[in-house]
Structure formats: C-alpha cells, structure tokens
Wavefront OBJ file of the C-alpha trace (Angstrom):
o trace
v -69.865 -38.187 -65.528
v -66.822 -36.260 -64.430
v -67.314 -33.430 -61.960
v -64.794 -31.308 -63.834
v -66.646 -31.619 -67.155
v -67.554 -28.190 -68.580
v -71.294 -28.968 -68.665
v -71.209 -30.020 -64.987
v -69.355 -26.855 -64.024
v -71.880 -24.777 -65.954
v -74.706 -26.591 -64.155
v -73.032 -25.669 -60.869
v -72.807 -22.026 -61.965
v -76.491 -22.065 -62.947
v -77.316 -23.446 -59.491
v -75.279 -20.640 -57.914
v -77.100 -18.083 -60.071
v -80.456 -19.539 -59.000
v -79.406 -19.246 -55.343
v -78.384 -15.627 -55.923
v -81.791 -14.950 -57.477
v -83.459 -16.380 -54.363
v -81.285 -14.182 -52.149
v -82.174 -11.241 -54.393
v -85.883 -11.826 -53.836
v -85.298 -11.838 -50.068
v -83.426 -8.535 -50.377
v -86.325 -7.208 -52.477
v -88.754 -8.000 -49.657
v -86.483 -6.251 -47.138
v -86.243 -3.132 -49.314
v -89.990 -2.980 -49.883
v -90.567 -3.391 -46.142
v -88.214 -0.487 -45.489
v -89.895 1.796 -48.057
v -93.440 0.940 -46.914
v -92.621 0.972 -43.204
v -94.300 -2.422 -42.651
v -92.220 -4.444 -40.216
v -92.221 -8.224 -39.754
v -94.247 -10.286 -38.947
v -96.891 -8.308 -40.892
v -97.467 -9.829 -44.327
v -99.953 -7.364 -45.797
v -100.912 -3.734 -45.797
v -99.394 -2.528 -49.036
v -99.771 -4.145 -52.485
v -96.057 -3.641 -53.190
v -95.149 -5.725 -50.129
v -97.660 -8.415 -50.986
v -96.294 -8.693 -54.537
v -92.677 -8.819 -53.295
v -93.590 -11.552 -50.797
v -95.358 -13.496 -53.545
v -92.300 -13.229 -55.800
v -90.085 -14.564 -53.031
v -92.519 -17.339 -52.083
v -93.030 -18.443 -55.662
v -89.281 -18.482 -56.304
v -88.692 -20.708 -53.287
v -91.579 -22.955 -54.374
v -90.044 -23.189 -57.853
v -86.719 -24.337 -56.393
v -88.367 -27.510 -55.084
v -88.908 -28.736 -58.636
v -86.225 -26.852 -60.581
v -83.008 -27.814 -58.770
v -83.623 -31.591 -58.656
v -84.812 -31.551 -62.280
v -81.728 -29.576 -63.342
v -79.263 -31.892 -61.640
v -81.010 -35.104 -62.678
v -81.021 -33.904 -66.283
v -77.353 -32.873 -65.987
v -76.291 -36.204 -64.476
v -78.303 -38.573 -66.636
v -78.493 -36.735 -69.951
v -75.221 -34.809 -69.755
v -74.218 -32.296 -72.368
v -74.891 -28.588 -72.582
v -78.684 -28.674 -72.844
v -79.584 -28.969 -69.118
v -77.453 -25.993 -67.972
v -78.703 -23.871 -70.888
v -82.287 -24.674 -69.919
v -81.320 -23.807 -66.333
v -80.102 -20.400 -67.517
v -83.427 -19.891 -69.282
v -85.203 -20.715 -65.987
v -83.076 -18.117 -64.176
v -83.926 -15.491 -66.807
v -87.593 -16.424 -66.498
v -87.402 -15.898 -62.730
v -85.896 -12.446 -63.275
v -88.630 -11.541 -65.817
v -91.247 -12.905 -63.405
v -89.938 -10.834 -60.492
v -89.609 -7.629 -62.506
v -93.051 -8.040 -64.055
v -94.834 -8.989 -60.828
v -93.290 -6.163 -58.814
v -94.342 -3.638 -61.473
v -97.875 -5.019 -61.935
v -99.400 -8.370 -61.002
v -100.748 -8.851 -64.534
v -97.224 -8.678 -66.017
v -95.984 -11.831 -64.283
v -97.283 -14.349 -66.822
v -94.413 -14.275 -69.360
v -91.724 -14.974 -66.765
v -93.876 -17.613 -65.095
v -94.473 -19.393 -68.418
v -90.744 -19.375 -69.193
v -90.012 -21.001 -65.826
v -92.736 -23.634 -66.129
v -91.722 -24.631 -69.652
v -88.043 -24.784 -68.644
v -88.794 -27.186 -65.817
v -91.135 -29.188 -68.027
v -88.386 -29.565 -70.649
v -85.896 -30.653 -67.973
v -88.345 -33.243 -66.684
v -89.329 -34.703 -70.055
v -85.938 -34.444 -71.715
v -85.729 -37.539 -73.877
v -82.528 -39.490 -74.264
v -83.897 -43.024 -74.675
v -82.841 -43.541 -78.274
v -79.567 -43.393 -80.129
v -80.720 -40.859 -82.703
v -81.688 -37.275 -82.102
v -84.779 -37.523 -84.341
v -86.228 -40.420 -82.357
v -85.474 -38.594 -79.091
v -87.314 -35.494 -80.347
v -90.291 -37.577 -81.441
v -90.311 -39.284 -78.034
v -90.178 -35.939 -76.204
v -93.004 -34.544 -78.371
v -95.128 -37.634 -77.701
v -94.591 -37.356 -73.940
v -95.343 -33.622 -74.020
v -98.518 -34.273 -76.026
v -99.559 -36.902 -73.478
v -98.994 -34.473 -70.597
v -100.993 -31.740 -72.349
v -103.792 -34.170 -73.255
v -104.032 -35.360 -69.658
v -104.047 -31.773 -68.347
v -106.762 -30.731 -70.828
v -109.297 -33.260 -69.534
v -111.704 -31.362 -67.287
v -112.164 -32.801 -63.807
v -115.296 -34.791 -63.053
v -117.994 -32.430 -61.759
v -118.912 -32.754 -58.119
v -122.552 -32.927 -57.165
v -123.963 -31.887 -53.836
v -125.340 -34.799 -51.896
v -128.502 -34.474 -49.867
v -129.156 -36.000 -46.501
v -132.155 -38.362 -46.780
v -135.323 -37.518 -44.834
v -135.058 -40.747 -42.872
v -131.577 -39.789 -41.653
v -132.790 -36.334 -40.625
v -135.726 -37.909 -38.758
v -133.426 -40.386 -36.962
v -131.078 -37.559 -35.971
v -133.911 -35.424 -34.555
v -135.354 -38.409 -32.650
v -131.922 -39.231 -31.265
v -131.504 -35.625 -30.103
v -134.919 -35.709 -28.425
v -134.022 -38.939 -26.602
v -130.692 -37.499 -25.423
v -132.429 -34.304 -24.357
v -134.995 -36.171 -22.258
v -132.220 -38.266 -20.655
v -130.265 -35.128 -19.776
v -133.377 -33.404 -18.424
v -133.912 -36.415 -16.164
v -130.454 -35.806 -14.671
v -131.260 -32.219 -13.765
v -131.396 -31.229 -10.113
v -134.840 -31.179 -8.708
v -136.346 -27.739 -8.574
v -136.542 -26.290 -5.078
v -140.310 -26.466 -4.531
l 1 2 3 4 5 6 7 8 9 10 11 12 13 14 15 16 17 18 19 20 21 22 23 24 25 26 27 28 29 30 31 32 33 34 35 36 37 38 39 40 41 42 43 44 45 46 47 48 49 50 51 52 53 54 55 56 57 58 59 60 61 62 63 64 65 66 67 68 69 70 71 72 73 74 75 76 77 78 79 80 81 82 83 84 85 86 87 88 89 90 91 92 93 94 95 96 97 98 99 100 101 102 103 104 105 106 107 108 109 110 111 112 113 114 115 116 117 118 119 120 121 122 123 124 125 126 127 128 129 130 131 132 133 134 135 136 137 138 139 140 141 142 143 144 145 146 147 148 149 150 151 152 153 154 155 156 157 158 159 160 161 162 163 164 165 166 167 168 169 170 171 172 173 174 175 176 177 178 179 180 181 182 183 184 185 186 187 188 189
C-alpha cells in the first residue's frame, strides 16, 4: 500500500476530521460550562453540562475502537470503502452530539450510525476473489455476531449460606470473644 494513494490520503483526512470532532466536543463542554457557570472540577449540576460531558466522553470512548478499525481496514482491505465508512462514522458522531445536546432521547440515531460503521469496518470481508462471495461472507459473520448477541445471559441465582456454616461462624465468634474477654484488665475491686 502506498502512502500517497488517494484512498490512504482520504483515510488520513477522515482521521483528521475525527480529531477535529473530538476537539469540538471539548470546546462544547467549555462553552456549556461558561453559560451555566459551573467551573471544573464539578461534573454535574446542570443537565446541559452533564449531556455535553457525556457527548465528549462517549466520543473519546468511540475513538478507541474506531481509529484502529479504520486504519486496519484501510491498510489490509484498501480501496475507497474504509474512508467512506469513516466519513459516515464522523457524520454519526455529529448527529449524536447534536441530538444528545438537544435532548438525551435524540441520541440514538447518531449512536446507531457510529456503531454500525465500526461494525462494518471490523467485519469487512475481503477473503475471496469475488465480490459476491465477500458479501455472503460478511453477511454470515454479521449474522453470527447478531445471533451470539441475542442469546440472553444465564440467570444468576442467589446462593444461601448453609445453617451449619452460620452455626460454625457464631461459635467461632463466641470462642474469640471469650478469649478476648480473658485478656481484659482485671477490674479494680
């Protein structure tokens, strides 16, 4: 892969755009702090500040998965698809931020766009020589991921302490108590 290839340059521009979005969320937090009058290190007190902080935190958390997935897809799968998906992720982040700042319930569309973008980058299939087989492979892997995620976790049951264990514990405490009472200073009689 050549570093001067157009797709690589576009991937670099998408990375720069993602960094600018992260800087923008930090500026958003600063502006909301100024308008609400809540100074650092306070992290709560006004719902607008809490939403702005959540937007910034979630964007930084998303970087941990997005940037490596973007560059791995760009290096190994090449072509225009990884940077285009990266642009979609950036747009999703902008929709997420705008929706969340306006109302917490409006964040879901942008969040879904970001999650699906990263998921596509991670499962991008390029194992076969034909595009049809690659699509079928990607669909099969996506179906496997969804099937695994749809299995409910095994329910947890509360365990009870057996009566014999409780009795042993109480007897042990009584023994320790009598030993400690034997160490007490004699009363001044």
